[in-house]
N, C-alpha and C positions, 0 to 999 in steps of 0.2 A: 855501341851502348854508351851514352852520356848520362851519367847520374848526377851531375852537377845541378844544384838546386836553381830553378829559374827564379826570375824576379818575385813572381807571386808567391812562391813557396818560401823564399827568404823573408818576404814581409810578413807572412802569417806565422812563420817560425818565431820571428822576434816578438810578435804580439802574444803567441801562446807561451813562449818561455817567460815572458814578463807576467802573464796571468798566473802561470804556475808559481813563480817566486813570490808574487805579491799576495796572492790569494789562496791558491790550492793547497801548498805546503803547510801555511799557517793554519789552514782549516782542519787539517787532519786530526789534531788533538781536540779542537773544538767540537768536531762532528761527533767523536766518541763521547765526549762528556755530555752533549746534547742528547744523544741517543739513549744513554743510560737513564736519563730523566723523562723519556717518552712513555706514555701508557702502553704503547705497543712497540717492539723492537723493529717492526717492519715499517713503521712510519718514517718518512724523511726528516732528518733533523732539519731545523730552520736554516742553518748555515749552507746547506746544499742549495735551497731555493735562492739564497742570496748569490752563491756562485753561478747558478744558471742565469740569473738576470744580469750579472756582470758579464758573463761569456756572451750574451746576446748583445749587450751593449758594445762589446769590442768586436763584433762581428765574427765571433768563434762559434758558430752554430751550425749543425748539421753538415759539418764538413765532410763526411763519409760519403754523402750522395753525389754521384757525377752528374746528375741531371740539374742544369743550372736553374731550372724553374722551381725545383723542389729543394735543392740543397746549395752547396757551394760550387758545384760544377768543376771539381777537381778531379784530374786523373788519379788512377791508382799510385803512380809514381809520384805525384805531388802530395798525395795524403799520407803515403807511407812515413815520412820524417815526422809528420804532425802526430800520427797515431803512436809513433815511438815515444815521443814526449809525454803523451798522456798515460803511456804505460808505466811511467816512473811513480804515478800515484793512481793505480787502477781501480781503487775503490770510488775516488772522487772525481777524477778529471774526465773519464768518458761520460759520466752521468751529467756532470756540469755542461758538456759541451753538446748533449743530446747525441752522443756518439756511443752509446753503451749497448751491448749485446743484453738480451735478444732482440731489443727493439730495432737495432739497425737492420738485422736481417729480415725482421718482419716488415719494416718500412720498404726495403728494397723489394720484397716479395709482392706486396700490395702495389708498389709503383709499376712493377713490371707485369703481373698477372691479374690484379684486382680490376673488377668493373668500376664505372664511374661513380655508382652508388656506394660500393664499398671503400672506394678512396675518399670519397666526400665524408663518409660516417666515421671511418677509422683512420685512415692515412692523415688526413688534415690535422686532426688532434695529437696524433703521434708526433708529427713534424713540429707542432707547436710546443711539444713537451708538456701537454695538458694531461695525458693518460699515459699509461704503460701497458705492455702486451706480453704474451707468452707463446711459445711454440711447442706444441704438445705432440711429440713423436715417441720419444723413448719409453719402452714397456719393461716392466720387472719380470715378467713370465717368459720372455723370448729374448733371443740375442738380437738386440735392436741395431747392432752394427751391420745386420743384413736387413735392410728395410722391407724386404719381401716377406719377413717373418711377422710383421706388425699383425696384430690380432683385433685391434678395435675395429668395431663394424660401424659403416656408415650407410643406413639402409633407407632407400626411398620409400616414402608413404605419402601418396598423393602429392601435395604441393609442399611437402617437408621432408627433411632428412632426420633420422633418428640415430643418435650417436651413443654407442654403448662400448665401454672399455675402461681399462686402467692405465694410467700413464704415471711415470715418476721422473724425478730430476728435471721437473719442467721449470725451467729458470724464469724468474719473475713473477711466479703465480701467487706468492706470499704478499706481494706489494699491495697495499690497499688501493692504489691507483691503477692496477692491472684490470682492464676492462674487457679484453677480448683475447680469446684463446684461437690459434690457428691449429686446427687439429687434423692429423694425418691418420687415415684409416682406410679400410677396404670397403669399397662399393661393389666389387665383383670378385669375390674370393674364389670362385669355382670356373667361371667361364672365360676369363681373360687371360693373356699372357701373364706371367709373374710380375712383370714390371708395368703392367697396365691394370692392376687390380686396385691400386691405391688412388685416393683422392683426399683433397683437403677442403675443409668447411670452417667458417668463421663461427665461433660459438661465444657469444657474450657470456661474461663471467656470471651475470645474474639470471641466466637461463635456468629454469627449473630442471632439476636432475644433475647439476654440476656441483660436485663436492670436492672442495680443496681440503684434503684430508689431514695433511701433516707437512711440516717442513724436513726436508732431508738434508742432514748435515754432510760436510766434505771435509774429511780429516778432522772431524770435530768442530769445524767452523760452519757458521750460517751466514751466508752472503747477504747481509742486510741491506746494503746500499743498492744491489741490483734486484732486490725483490726475492732473494732466496731461491730455493730449488725444491719444488713441492711434489707431493704425490697427489694426483687428481683423478677422481673416478666420475665417469659420465654414466649416469643411470638412465639410459633412454632419454637423453636430453634432446629436445625437438627444436630444429631451426628451419627457417624457410628455405626453400631450394636455391633462392637467390643468394644465399651465404655460400654456395659452392665457389671455390676459387678456381678459375680457368674452367676445365672441362672434367667430366668423370674420366677416371683412369689417368689423369695427367699428374697425379700427386708425386710419383716417384721422380719425374723429370723436373717438377717445381723444386723439390727437395734438393736435388742436386744443383739446380741453378742458385738456391739460396745459400748453400753450404760453401760454394766456391769462394765468394768474396768473404764470408765470415772466416774462413780459414786464414786468409791471408791478413785480415784485421787482427786476429788473435796473434798472428806471428809478429806483426808490427809492434804490438803493445809489448809482447814478450821481450823484445830487444830493450825497450825502455826499462823493464823490470830488471834485466840483467845489468844495464848500466847504473841503476840505482844500488844493485848489490855490489858492484865493484867499487862504486863511491864509498858505501858503508864499510867495505873491506879495507879500503885505504885508510880512511879516517880512523878505524879501530887500530890498524896496523902501526900508525905513527903515534898513537896516544896510549899504548899499552906496553909493558915490559914483563918478560917472562924469563926465569932463570938467568937474570942479570943482563939480558939483551932485549933491546926494543923489537917487538915482532916484525917491525918493517925491515929488519936486517937478518931475519932468520930465512935461510934458503927455501924451506918448504912454503912459507908464505909468500915470498917473491915468486916462486913457481906458480902458485895458485893465481896470483894477480895477473902474471903475464900470460898463462894459459887462457884465462878468462878474457883478457883483452883481445887475444887472437881469435878466440872463439866468436866473440861478438862481431868482430870485422868481418869474418868469414859469413856469419849468418846474415849480417846487414846486406852484404853484396848479393847473396842468394835472393833475399827477399826483394830487393830493388830489381833484380833481374826478372823476377816473377811478376812483379808489379808492371814493369816495362813491357813484359810479353803480353799480359793480359790487356794492356792498352792498345798494343800494336797489331796483335794477332788474334786476340780473344781468348776467353777462358778455356775453351776446348783445347786450343793449340798449346795453351800453357799448362795443360793437364799434369805432365810429368813434374814440372817446376812447382806447381801448387802442392802436389803430394810430397815432394822432397822437403819443402819448408815445413809441412805439418809433420813430417817425421823427425826432421833435424832440429827444429828450433825449441819446442818443448823439452826435448830430451836434453839438449845441451844447456838450456837455461836452468833446468832443474839441477844440473851439475854445478853450475856457477852458484846458484842459491846455496847449495849444500855446502860449498867451501865457505861462503860467507857465513852460514850458521856456524860451521866448525870453528872458524876464526873468533866468533863472538862467544863461543862457549854457552853458558846457561842462558845469557841475555838472547842468543840466537833462537831459542826455542820459546822465549817469553813473548808476552804482549808488548814489552817495552820497545821492541824494534818491529818494523814491518816484514822481517825476513821469514818468519814461520808462516805467515799468512800468504805471502807471495810464493813460497815454496809449495804450499797446498793448492794454490791456483795454478801454478805452472805445472804440477804434477796431474792435476785434473785434466788438463788440456791434452794429455796423452791419450785420453779417452774421448773428450768432447770432440763433435764433428767427425766421429770415426776413430777408432783406436789405430795406433801405429801399425799393427799387424795387417789390417785391412788395406791400408795405403802402401805398405810395402809389398803385398801380394800384387795389387794392382800394377805398381810401378815395375815390379820384376817381370810381370806378364808383357808389359809394353817393350822391355828390353829384350826379352827373350824372343819376342815376335820377329825381331830383325833378323834372327838367325835360323828361324824354323823354315823348313822347306814349305 
């Protein structure tokens, strides 16, 4: 395994680092000021549109898509260090590059499983950054970590499907530019195998019977830049049968295909979040004195910084190995590593952010540093795309299988 950056990765890293320093970091405060003056907190601050235009001008657009006809044509190993850089400003940078969830996963899903008509109508404007999208899977009434529990019904009625159900924490749904929901529900809840009961359909937001009920908070935060996390109710929403993604009964398999790359993208960005936390810790440590001694000279602080650096280097190697395996042997063969980084990365980054918060004292839990919001985002990722315990269970079964008769 050779994880040295190739020439293209180095060139893109240089462009992206310059973009971050010259445009993204200065825009963080500007975006907050502009958002406070908007008539809706879900509208995009003007500076974000300026960032998107500049990113496109610099050739930093759709970097996540490996298909060279649709995106940058990068491998996972090439994209990993770029996603890490965007993680240093997770509210602005991914959106600016059109590399933000949930749109990334939805674009990958449509590119892989969508029909020609579906790709023309929805994928093309998503690739252009003209619209946003949402993935409606999680439900409040069931343990959605087990997708076989999903209760939303997708019932065939002539040449239409009727969608009935209640979803929540549907990322992106509050954004006024969100035009399409990819909805997972059951088309055959009784007759089919438990993993062939689910299907996915495309439901335009303006479909009669679609109610975006409220925004769900995450540790008190509302993720304005990514369109929030909404509770959405489908009251018999009717769509054409042509809105089925793939085939009936294929929803479970499509969901697994969508979540694999999404998990590694989250982990790549998390490393960038950890790097920013370490930077903030170091700046704080050299600028503050307590009990007559600079914080940077106190043993506890030095241990925090040292342990954080070791942890980040370990995580980066594991993520790069996973990316390399996905490129060389495929997602299925990299299953163990994908689960390993999903378990290890959010958990470890939460610990690093917690140290940074502690070092900053009251400022660490305030809005004057990004640490509290970064902590909330990282902690949430221990639930998103499947909770830790689900991945631990699956990974352990794979390990134990080697020893079972």
